[in-house]
C-alpha positions in Angstrom: -11.9 18.1 -25.1 -13.3 16.8 -21.7 -11.2 13.7 -20.0 -13.0 10.7 -19.4 -11.1 8.5 -16.7 -11.1 4.9 -16.4 -9.5 3.0 -13.8 -8.6 -0.8 -14.1 -6.4 -2.3 -11.0 -4.4 -4.9 -11.9 -4.8 -7.5 -9.2 -6.7 -9.7 -11.8 -7.5 -10.1 -15.4 -10.3 -7.9 -16.9 -13.5 -10.3 -16.1 -16.0 -10.0 -18.7 -18.4 -7.6 -17.0 -15.8 -5.1 -16.9 -14.7 -5.8 -20.9 -18.3 -5.8 -22.3 -19.9 -3.4 -19.6 -16.9 -0.5 -19.3 -14.0 -0.8 -21.6 -15.6 -1.8 -24.9 -18.4 1.2 -24.6 -15.9 3.8 -23.6 -13.8 2.8 -26.6 -16.6 3.1 -28.9 -17.8 6.3 -27.4 -14.5 7.9 -28.1 -14.5 6.7 -31.6 -17.7 8.3 -32.2 -17.3 11.4 -30.5 -15.0 14.3 -30.9 -15.6 15.9 -27.5 -13.8 13.4 -25.1 -10.2 11.9 -24.6 -10.1 8.6 -22.7 -7.4 8.2 -20.1 -7.2 4.7 -19.1 -5.1 4.4 -15.6 -3.6 1.0 -14.9 -4.1 1.5 -11.1 -1.2 -0.6 -9.8 -1.2 1.4 -6.3 -4.7 0.7 -5.9 -4.4 -2.9 -6.4 -2.0 -3.4 -3.3 -4.5 -2.5 -1.1 -6.4 -5.7 -1.6 -3.6 -8.1 -2.8 -0.1 -7.1 -2.0 1.7 -9.5 -4.5 3.5 -9.0 -7.8 0.8 -8.5 -10.2 2.7 -7.4 -12.9 2.0 -10.0 -15.2 -1.8 -8.7 -15.3 -0.6 -5.0 -16.2 0.8 -6.3 -19.6 -2.2 -8.5 -20.1 -4.5 -5.7 -19.4 -2.9 -3.3 -21.8 -2.8 -6.2 -24.6 -6.6 -6.7 -24.3 -7.3 -2.8 -24.6 -4.8 -2.7 -27.7 -6.5 -5.5 -29.6 -9.5 -3.5 -30.2 -7.6 -1.0 -32.6 -7.6 2.2 -30.2 -6.5 5.7 -31.4 -3.7 6.7 -29.4 -4.6 10.5 -30.4 -7.4 10.2 -28.2 -6.9 7.4 -25.7 -3.8 7.3 -23.2 -2.7 4.4 -21.2 -0.6 5.0 -18.1 0.4 3.4 -15.1 -0.5 4.8 -11.8 3.1 4.2 -10.0 4.8 5.8 -13.1 3.1 9.4 -12.0 5.1 10.1 -8.5 3.2 13.3 -8.4 0.3 11.4 -7.5 1.9 10.2 -4.0 2.9 13.8 -3.3 -0.6 15.3 -4.0 -2.1 12.3 -2.0 -0.2 13.4 1.3 -1.5 16.9 0.9 -4.9 16.1 0.3 -4.8 13.6 3.3 -3.6 16.6 5.5 -6.6 18.8 4.6 -9.6 15.9 4.5 -11.3 15.1 7.7 -10.9 11.9 9.4 -14.7 12.0 10.6 -15.9 12.3 7.0 -13.7 9.2 6.0 -15.5 7.3 8.5 -18.8 7.8 7.2 -17.9 5.8 4.2 -20.0 2.3 3.8 -16.8 0.4 3.4 -15.6 1.7 6.7 -18.8 0.9 8.4 -19.0 -2.8 6.7 -15.3 -3.9 7.2 -13.7 -1.4 10.1 -12.7 -4.5 11.8 -11.2 -6.3 8.8 -9.3 -3.6 6.6 -6.0 -2.0 6.3 -4.9 1.7 6.2 -4.6 1.5 2.5 -8.3 0.4 2.1 -9.7 3.3 4.3 -7.5 6.0 2.4 -8.2 4.5 -1.0 -11.0 7.2 -1.7 -8.4 10.0 -1.3 -5.9 8.4 -3.9 -8.8 7.9 -6.0 -9.5 11.5 -6.0 -5.8 12.6 -6.8 -5.9 10.2 -9.6 -9.2 12.2 -10.8 -8.0 15.6 -10.0 -4.7 15.9 -11.4 -5.8 15.0 -15.0 -8.9 17.4 -14.4 -11.1 14.7 -15.2 -14.7 15.5 -16.2 -16.2 12.2 -16.1 -15.0 8.9 -14.3 -16.3 5.3 -14.8 -17.3 3.7 -11.3 -19.1 0.9 -9.8 -22.1 1.8 -7.6 -20.2 1.2 -4.4 -17.7 4.1 -5.5 -20.5 6.9 -5.5 -19.1 8.1 -2.0 -15.6 8.6 -3.4 -16.7 11.0 -6.1 -18.4 12.9 -3.2 -15.1 13.0 -1.4 -13.4 14.0 -4.8 -15.8 16.8 -5.4 -15.2 18.0 -1.7 -11.5 18.1 -2.1 -12.0 20.0 -5.7 -14.3 22.6 -3.8 -11.4 23.1 -1.2 -8.7 23.7 -4.0 -11.3 26.3 -5.8 -11.7 28.0 -2.4 -7.9 28.5 -1.9 -7.9 29.2 -5.7 -10.7 31.9 -5.7 -8.2 34.8 -6.9 -6.8 32.6 -9.9 -8.2 32.3 -13.3 -8.0 28.8 -13.3 -10.8 26.5 -11.3 -11.1 22.6 -11.2 -14.3 21.5 -12.7 -16.6 19.2 -10.4 -16.4 15.5 -11.5 -19.5 13.6 -12.8 -19.6 9.7 -12.4 -20.7 7.2 -15.2 -22.1 4.0 -13.9 -22.5 1.4 -16.9 -26.0 -0.1 -16.7 -24.8 -3.1 -18.7 -21.7 -3.7 -16.1 -24.1 -4.1 -13.2 -26.3 -6.3 -15.2 -23.6 -8.7 -16.2 -23.8 -11.7 -13.7 -21.1 -14.2 -13.0 -21.8 -18.3 -13.1 -23.3 -17.9 -9.6 -25.7 -15.5 -10.5 -24.3 -12.6 -8.5 -22.6 -9.5 -10.4 -19.8 -10.5 -11.9 -17.0 -9.3 -9.7 -13.2 -10.2 -8.3 -14.9 -10.0 -4.4 -17.5 -12.7 -5.4 -15.0 -15.1 -7.3 -17.1 -15.3 -10.3 -15.2 -13.5 -12.9 -12.8 -16.1 -14.5 -14.2 -15.9 -17.9 -11.4 -14.6 -19.7 -12.1 -14.9 -23.4 -8.8 -14.0 -24.6 -7.2 -17.5 -23.2 -8.7 -20.3 -24.9 -8.3 -23.0 -22.2 -9.7 -20.3 -19.4 -13.0 -19.3 -21.4 -13.5 -23.4 -22.0 -13.1 -24.1 -18.4 -15.4 -21.3 -17.5 -18.2 -22.6 -19.8 -17.9 -26.1 -19.0 -17.9 -25.6 -15.3 -21.3 -23.9 -15.6 -24.0 -25.9 -13.6 -26.8 -27.3 -15.8 -29.7 -29.1 -15.2 -30.0 -32.9 -14.8 -33.0 -32.7 -17.1 -33.0 -32.2 -20.8 -32.5 -28.9 -22.4 -35.8 -29.1 -24.2 -37.7 -29.9 -20.6 -36.3 -26.5 -18.9 -37.0 -23.0 -19.5 -33.8 -22.1 -21.2 -34.1 -18.4 -20.7 -33.5 -18.6 -16.9 -30.2 -20.8 -17.5 -27.0 -19.0 -17.4 -25.9 -20.3 -21.0 -28.6 -18.3 -22.5 -27.7 -15.2 -20.1 -24.3 -15.4 -22.0 -25.7 -15.5 -25.5 -27.4 -12.3 -24.6 -24.0 -10.6 -23.4 -22.2 -11.7 -26.6 -24.3 -12.0 -29.7 -27.1 -10.3 -31.3 -30.8 -11.0 -31.6 -30.3 -13.5 -34.7 -27.8 -15.4 -32.8 -30.1 -15.8 -29.6 -33.2 -16.9 -32.0 -30.8 -19.4 -33.6 -30.0 -20.7 -30.1 -33.3 -21.2 -28.9 -34.5 -22.9 -32.0 -31.6 -25.2 -31.4 -32.6 -25.9 -28.0 -35.8 -27.4 -29.5 -33.8 -29.9 -31.3 -34.2 -33.4 -29.4 -30.7 -34.1 -30.5 -29.3 -31.0 -28.8 -27.8 -31.1 -25.4 -26.0 -29.0 -23.0 -22.7 -30.3 -23.7 -23.6 -29.2 -27.4 -24.8 -25.9 -26.4 -21.6 -25.3 -24.5 -19.5 -26.5 -27.3 -21.6 -24.2 -29.8 -20.9 -21.1 -27.5 -17.4 -21.6 -26.9 -16.9 -21.9 -30.8 -18.8 -18.9 -31.6 -16.9 -16.6 -28.8 -13.5 -17.6 -30.3 -15.0 -16.9 -33.9 -16.1 -13.3 -32.8 -12.8 -12.4 -30.9 -10.5 -14.5 -33.0 -8.7 -10.9 -34.8 -8.7 -9.8 -31.2 -7.1 -12.9 -29.6 -4.4 -12.9 -32.3 -3.7 -9.2 -31.5 -3.9 -10.0 -27.7 -1.4 -13.0 -28.2 0.9 -10.7 -30.4 1.2 -7.9 -27.8 1.8 -10.3 -25.0 4.7 -12.0 -26.8 6.2 -8.4 -27.4 6.2 -6.8 -24.1 8.7 -4.2 -25.5 6.0 -2.6 -27.4 4.1 -2.4 -24.2 6.9 -1.0 -22.3 7.3 1.6 -24.9 3.8 3.0 -25.1 4.0 3.1 -20.9 6.8 5.1 -21.3 5.8 7.4 -24.1 2.5 7.8 -22.0 4.5 8.6 -18.9 6.1 11.8 -20.4 2.8 12.8 -22.1 0.6 12.6 -18.7 3.5 14.6 -16.9 3.3 17.4 -19.5 -0.6 17.2 -19.1 -0.7 17.3 -15.4 2.0 19.7 -14.8 0.0 22.9 -14.8 -2.8 20.9 -12.5 -0.1 20.0 -10.1 1.4 23.5 -9.8 -1.9 24.8 -9.1 -2.7 22.4 -6.3 0.8 22.7 -4.9 0.9 26.4 -4.8 -2.6 26.7 -3.2 -2.3 23.8 -0.7 1.1 24.0 0.5 0.9 27.6 1.8 -2.3 26.3 3.5 -0.6 23.3 5.0 2.6 24.5 5.8 
């Protein structure tokens, strides 16, 4: 079966765009298809490149969210980047064979070259290691990471050249960009992202979702006198609910007694009602961290077995080349 890799940084909670646009579609894909395995990487080493803080609390929150959607552990594996020490060894080998000139061609380097640390600069190399050591065929990425996949495939081709007398060859990786993810906007009408500070819509914690909804800027005019389809409340309805719910909301907006406060309250209650089972499971797992720790421990040994042959191929070919 082909491996699909999904990396999640733990420097914040899973935002709405990531949940609805990437995580849930990937879980649904795995449930429907027998062709794929989904590897979910908690990229806690990557997260240090942008925030050198203790973000372990988010590791457990992220895993609890994923587990709340009844995943199949035979087809989905969740593991932590720092648990796989081999990643850093191969990372060093790859740094030794990749050109600095090529790295300087990255858009991120051109944009932030006077305001970036070394880890941000070599981030694509570490990302390539994450992909190659599990021999992933597909990777979920954002539009800004297309160049990272190009780097990954350059490294794969280098390994394949060194590996030409061996039967095993690594496949070039293909990227998946979620169309829905790129369309999901934050409350400032920019793409929902940690970079834009508009991603605080946490549907698993009641206070946070309520704060998010009630801070949405609305018109001083009545809800009946504006084009509600251009309002952010309507956009959220489209993200969360089906056509019949959207029609129900539009009809309510025609009622003179209906206002923005009631609209926000309705949306809040509908979101809680839709995800009430998931929220209960999320709270259960978060309150029983020993379950999460056991899952990570088991995943660590499983992933180490899986990557062993790939690591050996890379080390055998690149070690002689470098040393």
